[in-house]
C-alpha positions, -999 to +999 in steps of 0.1 A: -093-488+556-109-461+577-138-458+552-144-496+554-144-496+592-170-468+593-191-486+567-190-518+587-200-500+618-229-484+600-241-518+588-238-534+622-259-506+639-285-502+612-321-503+626-334-519+594-350-553+602-326-576+584-346-607+591-379-592+580-364-580+548-350-615+541-384-630+547-400-605+523-374-612+497-377-650+500-415-648+499-414-628+467-393-656+451-423-679+456-450-654+446-469-651+413-488-619+417-465-602+390-472-631+366-510-628+372-509-591+365-488-595+334-509-624+321-542-607+329-533-573+313-519-588+281-547-613+278-578-593+289-567-560+274-539-567+249-523-538+230-528-505+247-520-475+225-520-443+245-552-422+243-572-450+226-602-469+239-578-498+246-558-478+270-590-467+287-600-503+292-565-509+306-571-482+332-604-498+342-587-532+344-558-517+365-580-500+391-600-531+396-569-552+400-551-529+424-582-526+446-585-564+446-549-567+458-557-545+489-541-512+479-555-480+493-564-447+475-566-464+441-575-438+415-570-425+380-556-390+374-566-381+338-549-358+314-555-349+277-531-356+249-530-356+210-535-391+196-520-406+164-532-440+151-518-464+126-533-471+092-524-493+062-487-498+057-468-515+030-436-512+009-422-528-022-392-525-044-405-516-079-372-518-096-346-531-103-355-563-082-393-562-075-402-576-040-422-568-009-407-554+023-420-555+059-422-522+078-442-503+104-450-466+106-432-446+132-452-426+157-464-392+143-456-403+108-474-383+081-495-402+056-489-409+019-519-407-005-541-438-001-525-451-033-491-445-020-460-428-034-434-442-057-399-426-057-362-433-060-344-445-028-312-429-016-293-447+012-272-435+041-250-454+065-260-435+096-274-402+107-242-382+102-241-392+065-277-380+061-269-347+078-239-341+055-258-349+022-266-320-001-303-311+000-305-315-038-294-351-036-323-359-012-351-338-025-381-358-037-366-391-028-373-418-002-344-416+023-332-449+038-309-448+069-292-478+083-270-483+114-251-509+134-269-513+167-258-543+187-270-559+219-256-547+253-264-559+288-272-523+300-291-512+268-267-483+263-267-488+225-303-476+224-294-440+231-266-439+206-285-455+177-320-444+186-312-410+171-317-425+137-354-428+146-357-397+168-339-373+145-338-389+111-374-380+099-370-343+107-336-341+090-349-358+059-379-335+058-358-304+061-338-316+031-370-321+010-373-359+011-406-374+000-404-400+029-380-418+051-375-455+060-350-466+086-335-498+097-355-507+129-339-497+162-335-533+173-310-561+177-329-591+163-330-607+129-366-616+128-388-602+101-406-579+126-404-541+124-397-520+155-420-490+158-414-461+181-421-425+186-404-396+169-413-359+173-411-335+145-386-307+151-401-272+153-409-258+118-406-292+101-432-305+077-442-341+086-434-367+060-442-404+058-417-422+082-414-459+088-390-486+101-381-517+081-375-550+098-338-557+102-337-584+075-355-561+051-332-532+059-302-554+051-319-566+019-324-530+008-288-522+017-276-551-006-299-539-034-285-504-032-250-517-033-257-532-067-253-497-080-285-495-100-313-469-093-338-483-068-374-473-068-398-480-039-436-478-036-446-468-001-481-468+014-486-454+049-520-441+060-519-431+097-538-402+110-541-378+139-575-382+156-573-351+178-572-347+216-582-377+237-578-387+274-552-408+290-543-411+327-521-423+354-534-451+377-522-447+413-524-469+443-508-466+478-496-484+509-501-456+535-471-451+557-469-446+594-452-412+591-467-387+565-436-366+570-412-394+559-421-389+523-433-411+494-414-440+480-427-441+444-424-472+422-436-469+387-441-486+353-462-476+323-495-490+314-497-481+277-480-500+250-474-499+213-500-514+190-480-542+174-477-568+202-494-570+236-469-550+255-457-579+278-421-568+283-429-532+276-443-527+301-470-550+316-442-570+333-430-537+350-464-530+363-466-566+377-432-562+393-438-530+412-473-538+423-463-573+435-433-559+454-454-532+471-479-559+481-452-580+497-441-551+519-478-542+526-486-577+537-456-577+561-469-547+580-473-510+576-441-493+563-427-460+577-430-442+543-460-442+520-454-465+491-470-451+459-474-474+429-479-454+397-489-471+364-481-442+341-502-435+310-489-424+275-452-431+280-445-445+246-457-415+227-440-387+246-439-392+284-472-374+288-480-393+321-446-385+336-450-348+330-486-348+342-476-365+374-447-341+380-469-311+374-496-324+398-474-338+426-441-319+425-449-301+458-452-334+477-422-349+494-409-378+474-382-397+493-372-418+462-382-428+427-378-462+410-392-476+378-394-510+361-394-505+323-368-527+308-384-561+305-384-589+330-350-605+327-328-608+358-318-577+377-280-577+379-270-543+393-283-516+416-274-480+409-285-448+426-287-411+424-287-400+460-270-374+482-235-384+494-247-388+530-272-415+518-246-437+501-241-459+533-278-467+532-275-477+495-245-499+505-267-516+531-294-522+505-268-537+482-259-562+509-295-573+511-297-577+474-265-598+471-284-631+477-303-624+445-271-621+425-272-583+423-241-561+425-236-525+435-230-499+407-224-462+408-243-431+419-252-416+385-285-435+379-311-419+356-340-443+364-369-449+340-384-425+315-417-418+334-399-408+366-375-386+346-395-354+348-397-355+386-362-368+390-350-337+371-362-316+400-337-333+424-357-362+437-334-392+445-335-423+422-329-460+427-323-481+396-325-518+397-310-527+363-323-556+344-303-576+319-311-560+285-292-584+263-324-595+245-346-566+252-342-549+219-349-581+201-385-577+212-389-540+220-418-523+200-424-553+178-452-578+173-430-602+192-436-584+225-459-611+239-464-630+272-444-661+261-412-640+262-416-636+300-396-661+321-416-666+354-384-673+375-367-642+363-399-622+369-400-634+405-363-624+410-373-589+399-402-588+424-378-600+451-354-572+443-380-545+443-396-559+475-361-559+492-355-523+481-389-511+494-385-530+526-352-513+533-358-478+520-395-474+529-386-482+565-356-459+571-356-422+581-324-413+561-329-385+537-317-397+503-317-363+487-321-338+474-296-345+446-277-321+423-291-323+388-269-313+359-285-289+335-292-301+300-271-290+271 
């Protein structure tokens, strides 16, 4: 009871302009800046694979757009990175039941010869089964790994089942496999493969690696269960094209007090090359820029708001690490990122110092009219802000409904028509509310204690 009385007292004496925040929130619900950004980026640029000419065009598009919206200090901070590009890709069962399969190479896959390879398929129900297999049973074969990923509102299944993509190729290579195909890390049953990055473990020889669409993976599973030897022909011809340039696009709303720190809101500008990157992550860029503009148009905030459209997220968080290395000495008051589609935000979480929790509670009350509830204080935030968050910078996470996110993620189906304008506006309103409160308050949200890895 004492805790509730103290919290009520804090809320009643807060100097945050409740009325102004409500006006900003309500204005965002009628605003289509986020839609204009999402539509423009996906239409005028389209797919934006990191380090390619398409991503360079996206940076040019982004700087022009952010300047036109009235942001200050708009710039590109370039960095170099190795670039992998897709080639031809096909697969077919040669025997016992000849038929074509639909698949996509995984990032950093090695290539087959141009004519492909033909080898026996050996199947595994999960990563642990592959790990336990004798090397001799795998050597020279095409490994197939399936799994049972299901849809979750918070997207938590991605971490558990994503290891099939992230670790499977390296494990198969160490065991002498000729190649690996996996069931896509996705929750749909469309005949669309889900690509995604995987990094070769140190000392591992790269092999061809690809993801089958979920229906094709289930088909291969049924074929294997017939008990007859299965032979597959696989063609993958990606290549590494060397070092190229990517970059982070940055824009600001200068704050009244330089000592108050930076409120960073981010997204990532690059996308995979199968769709046009609407949910992943053009919508996120629209959301954070539109929210920052709402606060900017209402008056100059106390803290500087920094909008960062990170480069090269999909292929290894190169933009996030480059930003951390360049800006880690600056005072960041908070970090937030929109990188989980554009469906409704349903929960706020944080990673702040205990003394800042009453301010988070205040923010939660301002978000309630949007149907957003208060979660815990163990937020991780988005992937691009992760490197800086790991240094102890506080994080605010506005969690979107991920129930259908992995139906579309990294597929040809990631296109503009999957964005619901009303839900997109709710996202903008939530981010604008968050910035209105936290960019206009002097409370130190951190530093926070970061648990060491491992």
